[in-house]
N, C-alpha and C positions, 0 to 999 in steps of 0.2 A: 627975716628971722626964720623962715622955711627954708632958706639956702644954707644955713648957719652949719648944721651938721655935716654937708659935703665940702665947705670951704675947712672946716676942722680935719675931715679924712684927709683932703689933700694936702694940709701942711704935716699929719702926722706922715703920710705917706711920702712928701718928698723930702722931707729935710735930713732922715737918715741917710738916704741914699745920695743926696747932693754933698752930704759932709764926707761918705767914705771916695765919690768920685773926685772930690777937691783932694782929699788925702792923697790919690792915685795921679793926681794931675791930669785927668781925663780931659779935663778940657781944654787943654793945650793940643796934646794928640790925642784924639781919639781912638782906642784901639778896643776889639772884641773882649780880650781877658781881661782888659780892668774894668769894663761893665760888669763883667761876670762875676769879678771878683769884690767890686763894690756892692752889688745886687746880692751877692751871698753872703756878706758882712751884713748889710741893713736887712737881711732877713730874720738875723738872729736878733735884731733889735724888734724888729716886728713881731716875732715869736714872743718875745717877754713881754711887748704892750698887748698881744692877744692875750696871753694867760692873765694879765691884769684886769683887761676889759672883760673877760670870761666871770672873773669873781665879780667885779663892779655890776656887770648886769644881771646875776644871779643876787645880787643884794638887793638893785633895784627893779627886780621883776615885779613885786605884788604893787609898787606904786605908779608905774609905767602904763599908761594907758593911750589907746589908740585914738580916741574919741576926743581927746583936747586938740588935735591937731597939731601936735609936737610943739607946743608954744612956752611949756614950761620947763625949766631947768634940767627935772628930771627926765623928762622926756627926749630933750637935744642930747643929754649925756646917755641914755641908754639907746638911743637912734646910731652916735656915734662908735658906742662899743660893740653893737650888733653888727654894724657896718663894717667895721675894722675887721672883724673875726671872719665875716664873711668874703671879706675882699682877700684876705691872706690867707683863707683857706681854698678859696674856689678860684682865685684868679694867679695870688704870686706864687703859693707852691707850684701849681702845674707850670707856670713860667719858669722858676727856678730850675727844674725836674729838664724841663725842655732845652734850655739853653746851656747848661752843665752838659747834659748829652751831646749837643753838638758842639760844645767846646772839647770834650774828651774825644770825639772822631774827628776833629779837623786838627788834633794837634800835630804840628809837623816833626817828624821822627829827623834826629842829626843825620846827616849823610856821612859815609866813612872817609877820611880825606885820603886822596889820592896820592900815590907814590910815584913822583917824577923822577927817581934817581935810577929806574930800572929801563 
């Protein structure tokens, strides 16, 4: 029961990303731009979830107690809500920024066609 919030967090983060990777057919031929595209789309879902979890945690804050050891349903939901927000802001947002900067910096520039008639 103590690992349930972590399992829920894993599922909440994995499902949107896997769905967008599947949409891009990234499992057949992996490409960095496909992964960044999928992560950008999943980040929108993560942002919506984070906003919902923020309101949920604010509503549950008065009933959430650390002394119960995370055994009640309210404690599990509150831990998932807080964990999701922390991971989204502290890990996913910087990761998306870094990956998009790398994608932008390594874009291939189209080469000019060569004229062979001259």
